C-alpha positions as CSV (number, residue, x, y, z in Angstrom):
1,M,14.4,52.0,16.8
2,S,10.6,51.4,16.6
3,W,8.1,48.9,16.7
4,V,7.5,48.5,13.0
5,Q,11.6,48.3,12.2
6,I,11.7,45.6,14.7
7,S,8.6,43.4,13.6
8,W,8.6,43.9,9.6
9,P,11.9,42.2,9.3
10,M,10.9,39.7,12.0
11,F,8.1,38.3,9.5
12,A,10.2,38.6,6.3
13,G,12.3,36.6,8.3
14,A,10.7,34.2,10.2
15,T,8.5,33.5,6.9
16,A,12.1,33.4,4.7
17,I,12.8,30.5,7.1
18,L,9.5,28.4,7.0
19,G,9.9,28.8,3.1
20,L,13.8,27.5,3.2
21,I,12.7,24.5,5.7
22,H,9.9,23.1,3.5
23,V,12.4,23.9,0.2
24,L,14.5,21.4,2.1
25,I,11.8,19.2,2.9
26,W,10.7,19.0,-0.7
27,A,14.2,18.6,-2.0
28,R,14.5,15.3,0.1
29,Q,11.0,14.1,-0.4
30,R,10.6,14.9,-4.0
31,V,7.2,13.0,-4.1
32,M,5.8,16.0,-1.7
33,P,5.4,19.2,-4.4
34,E,2.5,20.7,-2.1
35,H,5.8,21.7,0.4
36,L,7.8,23.5,-3.0
37,A,4.7,25.2,-3.7
38,F,4.2,26.0,0.0
39,A,7.6,27.4,0.2
40,L,7.3,29.3,-3.0
41,A,4.2,31.3,-1.3
42,A,6.4,32.2,2.1
43,F,8.7,33.7,0.2
44,S,6.6,35.7,-1.5
45,L,5.4,37.0,1.3
46,A,8.3,37.5,2.9
47,T,9.0,39.5,0.1
48,L,5.6,41.5,0.2
49,T,6.4,42.1,3.8
50,L,10.0,43.9,2.8
51,F,8.5,45.7,0.3
52,E,5.7,46.9,2.6
53,F,8.1,47.7,5.2
54,Q,9.8,50.3,2.5
55,A,6.1,51.5,2.0
56,L,5.9,52.3,5.3
57,E,9.2,54.0,5.1
58,A,9.5,56.0,2.5
59,T,8.7,60.1,1.9
60,T,7.8,60.4,-1.8
61,P,5.5,59.8,-4.2
62,Q,8.2,58.5,-7.0
63,R,9.3,56.5,-3.9
64,L,6.2,55.1,-2.6
65,G,4.2,54.6,-6.1
66,T,7.6,52.0,-7.3
67,L,7.2,50.3,-4.1
68,I,3.2,49.7,-4.9
69,R,4.1,48.5,-8.3
70,W,6.9,46.0,-7.2
71,M,4.8,44.8,-4.7
72,H,2.2,43.4,-7.0
73,V,5.1,41.2,-8.2
74,P,5.2,38.6,-5.0
75,I,1.5,39.1,-4.2
76,A,1.1,37.3,-8.4
77,V,3.5,34.6,-7.1
78,L,1.5,34.3,-3.8
79,V,-1.8,33.9,-5.8
80,L,-0.2,31.4,-8.2
81,S,1.5,29.2,-5.2
82,L,-1.5,29.4,-3.5
83,V,-3.5,27.7,-6.5
84,A,-0.3,25.2,-6.6
85,F,-0.8,24.1,-3.1
86,L,-4.4,24.2,-3.2
87,R,-4.8,21.7,-6.2
88,L,-1.7,19.6,-4.5
89,S,-3.7,19.4,-1.5
90,F,-7.5,19.2,-2.6
91,G,-6.9,17.7,-5.9
92,R,-9.1,19.0,-9.0
93,R,-12.2,20.1,-7.6
94,F,-13.2,23.2,-8.8
95,F,-10.3,24.2,-10.5
96,A,-11.9,26.2,-13.2
97,L,-12.2,28.8,-10.6
98,A,-8.6,28.2,-9.6
99,V,-7.4,28.5,-13.4
100,S,-9.5,31.9,-14.1
101,A,-8.0,33.6,-10.8
102,A,-4.5,32.8,-11.7
103,A,-5.2,33.9,-15.5
104,L,-6.3,37.4,-14.5
105,R,-3.9,37.9,-11.5
106,L,-1.2,37.3,-14.4
107,G,-3.3,39.8,-16.4
108,A,-3.2,42.2,-13.4
109,L,0.3,41.8,-13.3
110,A,1.1,43.4,-17.2
111,L,-1.4,46.4,-16.1
112,N,0.4,47.2,-13.4
113,F,3.6,47.9,-15.6
114,T,1.5,49.4,-18.5
115,T,-1.0,51.8,-17.0
116,G,-0.5,54.6,-14.3
117,V,1.3,54.9,-11.6
118,N,1.1,51.5,-10.8
119,L,-2.3,49.1,-10.8
120,N,-3.6,50.6,-7.9
121,F,-3.3,54.5,-8.6
122,A,-3.2,56.2,-11.8
123,T,-1.8,59.3,-10.3
124,L,0.2,58.9,-7.1
125,P,1.2,63.4,-5.9
126,T,0.9,62.6,-2.8
127,V,2.6,61.4,0.5
128,G,0.2,61.1,3.8
129,R,2.1,60.8,7.2
130,I,0.6,59.3,10.0
131,L,1.0,58.4,13.9
132,W,1.2,55.3,14.9
133,P,1.5,54.2,18.4
134,G,5.1,54.3,19.9
135,D,5.1,57.6,18.2
136,V,6.3,56.0,15.0
137,L,5.5,58.1,12.1
138,V,4.4,55.6,8.4
139,S,3.3,56.8,5.2
140,Y,0.4,56.1,3.3
141,P,-0.2,56.9,-0.6
142,I,-2.7,59.6,-1.7
143,G,-3.2,59.4,-5.6
144,T,-6.7,58.9,-8.7
145,P,-7.0,55.3,-8.0
146,N,-6.3,53.6,-11.8
147,P,-9.7,51.7,-13.2
148,W,-7.9,48.6,-13.9
149,V,-7.2,47.6,-10.7
150,I,-11.0,45.7,-11.1
151,V,-9.2,42.9,-12.9
152,A,-7.0,42.4,-9.4
153,Q,-10.2,42.6,-7.4
154,L,-11.8,40.3,-10.0
155,S,-8.9,37.8,-9.5
156,N,-9.5,38.2,-5.6
157,L,-12.9,37.2,-6.2
158,M,-12.1,34.2,-8.2
159,L,-9.8,33.3,-5.5
160,A,-11.7,33.6,-2.7
161,A,-14.7,31.6,-4.4
162,Y,-12.4,28.8,-5.0
163,V,-11.0,28.3,-1.4
164,A,-14.3,29.1,-0.1
165,A,-16.1,26.4,-2.8
166,L,-13.2,23.9,-1.4
167,L,-13.6,24.8,2.2
168,F,-17.6,24.0,1.6
169,S,-17.3,20.6,0.1
170,A,-14.2,19.5,3.1
171,F,-17.9,20.3,5.3
172,R,-19.2,17.8,3.5
173,S,-17.1,15.0,3.9
174,D,-17.0,12.2,6.2
175,D,-13.2,12.6,6.9
176,R,-12.4,14.8,9.6
177,R,-8.3,14.6,9.0
178,F,-9.7,16.0,5.6
179,R,-12.1,18.9,7.3
180,G,-9.1,19.9,9.5
181,N,-6.9,20.5,7.0
182,A,-9.6,22.5,4.8
183,I,-10.8,24.6,7.6
184,I,-6.7,26.0,8.6
185,I,-5.8,25.9,5.5
186,C,-8.9,27.5,3.5
187,G,-10.1,29.6,6.4
188,G,-6.8,31.3,6.9
189,W,-6.2,32.3,3.1
190,L,-10.3,33.4,3.1
191,I,-8.8,35.6,5.9
192,F,-6.0,36.7,3.9
193,I,-7.7,37.7,0.9
194,G,-10.5,39.4,2.5
195,L,-7.7,41.6,4.7
196,M,-5.8,42.3,1.3
197,V,-9.1,42.9,-1.1
198,L,-9.9,45.6,2.1
199,A,-7.1,46.9,2.4
200,A,-6.3,47.5,-1.2
201,V,-10.1,49.1,-1.9
202,L,-9.5,51.7,1.1
203,M,-6.2,52.8,0.4
204,T,-6.8,53.1,-3.2
205,L,-10.1,54.7,-2.9
206,N,-8.1,56.7,0.2
207,A,-10.9,56.2,2.3
208,V,-8.6,55.9,5.6
209,R,-5.1,57.1,6.0
210,T,-3.3,53.8,5.9
211,P,-0.6,52.1,3.6
212,F,-1.6,48.4,2.8
213,I,-0.8,46.6,6.1
214,G,-2.1,42.8,5.1
215,T,0.8,40.5,5.5
216,P,2.1,40.9,9.6
217,S,-1.5,39.0,9.4
218,F,-0.9,36.6,7.5
219,I,2.2,35.4,9.1
220,F,0.1,33.4,11.7
221,V,-2.1,31.7,8.8
222,I,1.5,31.1,7.1
223,A,2.9,29.5,10.5
224,A,-0.4,27.5,11.1
225,M,0.1,26.4,6.7
226,S,3.4,25.0,8.2
227,Y,2.4,23.5,11.2
228,Q,-0.3,21.2,9.4
229,L,1.8,20.4,6.4
230,T,4.8,19.5,9.0
231,S,2.4,17.5,11.1
232,E,1.6,15.4,8.3
233,L,5.0,14.9,7.3
234,F,5.9,13.6,10.8
235,E,2.6,11.2,10.7
236,S,3.9,10.1,7.4
237,N,7.0,9.5,8.4
238,R,5.4,7.6,11.3
239,I,3.3,5.4,9.0
240,A,6.8,4.9,6.9
241,S,8.3,3.8,10.2
242,S,5.9,1.7,11.2
243,L,5.2,-0.2,8.0
244,Q,9.0,-0.4,7.8
245,A,9.7,-1.9,10.7
246,S,6.4,-4.6,10.0
247,E,7.9,-5.2,6.5
248,L,11.0,-6.2,8.6
249,T,9.2,-8.4,10.8
250,R,7.2,-10.0,7.6
251,M,10.4,-9.9,5.8
252,R,12.2,-12.3,9.2
253,D,9.2,-14.3,9.8
254,R,9.5,-15.3,5.8
255,A,12.5,-16.3,6.5
256,E,12.0,-18.4,9.6
257,L,9.0,-20.3,8.0
258,S,11.6,-20.4,4.4
259,E,13.9,-22.3,6.8
260,R,11.6,-24.3,8.6
261,R,10.1,-25.5,5.6
262,E,13.8,-26.3,4.1
263,Q,14.3,-28.1,7.8
264,V,10.8,-30.5,7.5
265,A,11.2,-30.9,3.6
266,H,15.1,-32.1,4.5
267,M,13.7,-34.7,6.9
268,A,10.8,-35.9,4.2
269,R,14.0,-36.9,1.9
270,V,15.6,-38.7,4.9
271,T,12.4,-40.5,5.6
272,M,12.2,-41.1,2.0
273,L,15.2,-43.3,2.5
274,G,13.6,-45.9,4.1
275,E,11.5,-45.8,1.0
276,L,15.0,-46.3,-1.6
277,S,16.6,-49.2,1.3
278,G,15.7,-51.6,-1.0
279,T,16.3,-50.0,-4.1
280,L,19.7,-48.9,-2.9
281,A,20.7,-51.9,-1.1
282,H,19.6,-54.1,-5.1
283,E,21.7,-51.6,-6.7
284,L,24.8,-51.7,-4.8
285,N,24.3,-55.7,-4.8
286,Q,25.4,-55.9,-7.8
287,P,28.5,-54.0,-8.4
288,L,29.8,-54.7,-5.3
289,S,29.1,-59.0,-6.2
290,A,30.6,-58.2,-9.2
291,I,33.5,-56.8,-8.2
292,L,34.1,-59.2,-6.1
293,S,33.8,-62.1,-8.3
294,N,36.3,-60.3,-10.7
295,A,38.9,-60.0,-7.9
296,Q,38.4,-63.9,-6.8
297,A,39.0,-64.4,-10.8
298,A,41.9,-62.4,-11.2
299,Q,43.5,-63.7,-7.6
300,R,42.9,-67.7,-9.4
301,M,44.7,-66.0,-12.7
302,L,47.8,-65.1,-11.3
303,V,47.7,-68.3,-9.5
304,D,47.1,-70.5,-12.7
305,E,48.3,-68.4,-15.8
306,P,50.5,-65.5,-14.4
307,E,51.3,-64.5,-17.8
308,D,47.5,-63.7,-19.0
309,L,48.4,-60.1,-18.1
310,A,45.7,-59.0,-21.4
311,E,42.6,-60.7,-19.9
312,I,43.8,-59.3,-16.0
313,H,43.7,-55.9,-17.2
314,L,40.5,-56.8,-19.5
315,I,39.3,-58.2,-15.1
316,L,40.4,-54.8,-13.6
317,R,39.2,-52.6,-15.9
318,D,35.8,-54.2,-15.4
319,I,36.4,-53.4,-11.6
320,V,37.0,-49.9,-12.2
321,D,33.6,-49.8,-13.9
322,N,31.8,-51.5,-11.3
323,D,33.5,-49.3,-8.4
324,R,32.2,-46.0,-10.5
325,R,28.7,-47.4,-10.5
326,A,28.6,-48.3,-7.0
327,G,30.1,-44.7,-6.7
328,E,26.9,-43.1,-8.7
329,I,24.6,-44.2,-6.6
330,I,26.1,-43.6,-3.6
331,R,26.8,-40.4,-5.1
332,R,22.7,-39.8,-5.7
333,L,21.9,-40.8,-2.8
334,R,24.2,-37.9,-0.8
335,V,22.9,-35.5,-3.5
336,L,19.2,-36.7,-2.2
337,L,20.1,-36.4,1.1
338,R,21.9,-33.3,1.3
339,K,20.9,-30.1,3.1
340,E,22.0,-26.6,1.5
341,P,20.3,-23.7,0.0
342,Q,17.8,-23.8,-2.6
343,T,20.3,-23.3,-6.0
344,F,18.2,-23.1,-9.5
345,Q,20.0,-24.0,-12.8
346,A,19.3,-25.0,-15.8
347,Q,18.5,-28.8,-15.7
348,D,17.0,-31.6,-18.4
349,M,13.7,-33.0,-16.7
350,N,13.7,-36.2,-18.5
351,E,17.2,-36.9,-16.7
352,L,15.8,-36.5,-13.4
353,I,13.5,-38.5,-14.0
354,R,14.9,-41.2,-15.1
355,E,16.8,-41.1,-12.2
356,S,14.2,-41.1,-9.6
357,V,12.7,-44.0,-11.8
358,R,15.9,-46.1,-11.9
359,L,16.0,-45.2,-7.4
360,M,12.4,-46.7,-7.5
361,D,12.7,-49.6,-9.5
362,H,13.2,-52.5,-6.9
363,S,10.3,-50.7,-4.8
364,L,8.0,-50.7,-8.2
365,R,8.4,-54.1,-8.8
366,N,8.3,-55.5,-5.2
367,S,4.9,-54.1,-5.4
368,N,3.9,-55.4,-8.7
369,V,3.6,-52.0,-10.0
370,A,4.9,-51.4,-14.2
371,V,5.8,-48.5,-15.4
372,R,5.5,-46.9,-18.5
373,V,7.8,-43.6,-19.2
374,E,7.2,-41.4,-22.2
375,L,9.4,-38.5,-22.2
376,S,9.0,-35.9,-25.2
377,P,12.3,-36.0,-27.0
378,I,12.9,-32.8,-27.6
379,L,12.2,-31.1,-23.7
380,P,14.4,-28.1,-23.5
381,L,16.2,-27.7,-20.0
382,A,13.9,-26.4,-17.0
383,R,15.4,-23.9,-14.4
384,L,15.0,-25.9,-10.8
385,D,16.9,-27.3,-8.2
386,P,17.8,-30.9,-8.7
387,I,17.3,-32.1,-5.4
388,Q,14.1,-30.4,-4.5
389,I,12.5,-31.3,-7.7
390,Q,13.7,-35.1,-7.5
391,Q,11.8,-35.0,-3.8
392,V,8.9,-33.7,-5.8
393,L,9.2,-37.0,-8.5
394,L,9.9,-39.3,-5.5
395,N,6.8,-38.3,-3.2
396,L,4.0,-38.6,-6.1
397,I,5.5,-42.0,-7.4
398,I,5.0,-43.0,-4.1
399,N,2.1,-42.2,-3.5
400,A,1.3,-43.5,-7.2
401,R,2.6,-47.1,-5.7
402,D,0.9,-46.4,-2.6
403,A,-2.7,-45.8,-4.3
404,M,-2.0,-49.5,-6.1
405,S,-0.6,-51.5,-3.9
406,P,-3.5,-53.4,-2.4
407,A,-4.7,-54.6,-5.5
408,G,-1.3,-55.9,-5.5
409,R,-0.7,-54.5,-9.6
410,G,-1.7,-51.6,-11.8
411,R,0.8,-49.8,-14.4
412,L,2.1,-45.8,-13.6
413,T,2.4,-43.8,-16.4
414,I,5.0,-40.7,-16.7
415,R,5.2,-38.4,-19.0
416,S,7.1,-35.0,-20.0
417,E,5.8,-32.3,-22.4
418,H,6.7,-29.1,-23.4
419,D,4.0,-26.2,-24.3
420,R,4.5,-22.7,-24.4
421,G,7.4,-21.8,-22.2
422,R,6.9,-24.0,-19.6
423,I,7.5,-27.3,-19.1
424,R,4.8,-30.4,-17.5
425,V,5.6,-33.6,-15.8
426,T,2.5,-35.8,-15.6
427,V,2.1,-38.5,-12.9
428,A,-0.5,-41.4,-13.3
429,D,-1.9,-44.2,-11.4
430,E,-4.5,-46.7,-12.0
431,G,-5.3,-46.7,-8.2
432,P,-8.9,-45.5,-6.6
433,G,-9.0,-41.8,-7.5
434,I,-9.6,-38.6,-5.7
435,A,-13.1,-37.9,-4.6
436,E,-13.8,-34.1,-6.4
437,A,-13.8,-32.7,-3.1
438,D,-10.0,-33.8,-1.6
439,L,-8.7,-32.6,-5.3
440,E,-7.4,-29.4,-3.0
441,R,-7.8,-30.8,0.6
442,I,-5.1,-33.5,0.0
443,F,-2.3,-30.6,-0.8
444,Q,-3.5,-29.0,3.0
445,P,-1.2,-29.7,5.5
446,F,-1.5,-32.8,7.9
447,H,-4.3,-34.2,5.7
448,T,-3.6,-37.8,4.3
449,T,-5.6,-41.1,3.4
450,K,-2.8,-43.1,4.1
451,P,-3.1,-45.1,7.4
452,A,0.2,-44.3,8.6
453,G,0.7,-40.7,6.7
454,L,1.6,-37.3,8.0
455,G,0.0,-35.6,5.5
456,L,3.0,-33.8,4.8
457,G,4.6,-34.8,1.2
458,L,2.1,-33.0,-1.1
459,S,2.0,-29.5,1.0
460,I,5.8,-29.8,0.8
461,C,5.9,-30.8,-3.0
462,R,3.6,-27.7,-3.6
463,T,6.0,-25.3,-1.3
464,I,8.5,-26.6,-4.0
465,I,6.8,-26.3,-6.7
466,D,5.3,-22.8,-5.6
467,S,9.0,-21.4,-4.8
468,H,10.2,-22.5,-8.6
469,V,7.5,-20.2,-9.7
470,G,5.6,-23.4,-11.0
471,E,2.2,-25.0,-10.4
472,L,0.9,-28.5,-8.5
473,W,-1.9,-30.0,-8.7
474,A,-4.0,-33.0,-9.0
475,E,-6.9,-34.3,-11.2
476,R,-9.2,-37.2,-12.0
477,V,-9.5,-39.7,-14.6
478,E,-12.3,-39.3,-16.2
479,G,-13.6,-43.0,-17.6
480,S,-10.8,-44.8,-15.7
481,P,-9.4,-45.6,-13.0
482,G,-6.8,-43.5,-10.7
483,A,-5.6,-39.9,-10.8
484,R,-3.0,-37.9,-12.2
485,F,-0.7,-35.3,-10.5
486,C,0.7,-32.8,-12.9
487,F,3.1,-30.0,-12.1
488,E,4.7,-26.9,-14.6
489,L,7.9,-25.2,-14.4
490,P,9.6,-22.5,-16.4
491,V,11.8,-23.3,-19.4
492,A,15.8,-22.0,-18.0
493,S,16.3,-19.2,-20.5
494,E,19.3,-18.8,-22.6
495,G,22.4,-18.1,-21.0
496,S,21.0,-20.0,-17.4
497,Q,23.3,-21.4,-15.2
């Protein structure tokens, strides 16, 4: 077996394997179609190499003429694949040259099957034989040139001009990676096109006694292109892995930050218990005193008038009602202090406002703060976490009370409105107001205007509202004392739980 019989099939097999590898890469990552274009070019080159190998061993003019004719099919596919590959790799620059090259190559393919023996020869009467090193005898064609071969050469010239223009523009680019890709890919293709044109012309004109042998030289070009594509793939995967790791770290940090925010918010609610202790003591004292009075009255009646069971039944019912009232107060306290994950549900904002005012009623009256509640009668349900939104309401009410407490009096106004799919709640006071420069600064962590404040309340409130896809802001009240704090939340969609 000669070295030609070993080398050409080996070149074809190696090129086909490269093409198969890039087909598999494309099948796994469809967002990289340049790998499919490269695979088609590699398969075409492998097919061309096998045709060339058979042409080297052809012994009759008919056999050699037929092989040269069919060699133009993989050449046409090779040109079209190259055009697609360069378009995907380098964009639409100079693409008119590429389209012209592809169109001329398709025209040459049609002429290859309709004129002469093939596109290179009008007639092919003789097969020449020449001895290569190693005592290998190979064939070459001897015949009359086909004048239509000029169409294929024009296609090659257009293709060479397209590749050269891309290479020249790459040299002017500031992107070093882009320049490197262009030198390897475009430079390699220019070498191959030059060899292909030179070999075809010499063979057609019978200038040298040699067959068409451009494919082995191009094996190294296709291998360099494969290396370049594979390097880019590895780099892309490395970047993707790095981004994935960064995203996982960011998500973990976000989860930890969210957990810490929840802990701080919970501690703020616990701290708020001190503010509510007066109200809770007052509210619990009333039902507990009523329960005690009713129980004592029932005891006396059982001694003095044991037969008056109807009156005793009324007393017992009153005891049950007051017990339920006290239980409801304790339930509201437990809900407020409960530490649970954020749960959104459709909720009546007006009811949350009323409950918050009830909790603060005793404290507000002790501070001589009058409360005016203006609730929209047609307010739709809001999508919210009731515990967290009540925390926001209580914090804003406490801040308004503190702002008015130095004067010893004032009026607190709480308003609810609905506009364009959003529910707005406004808490307005008649305190000294807020300086223009502080309207945003007051929401920053640890910024406070209170002598004993920590500066976390409004920051936590904004974080809560942001997590509800809402907005919280402060406004100055022009022409009158005081400030307004407003927040908006989205309306609950139909079917929200």
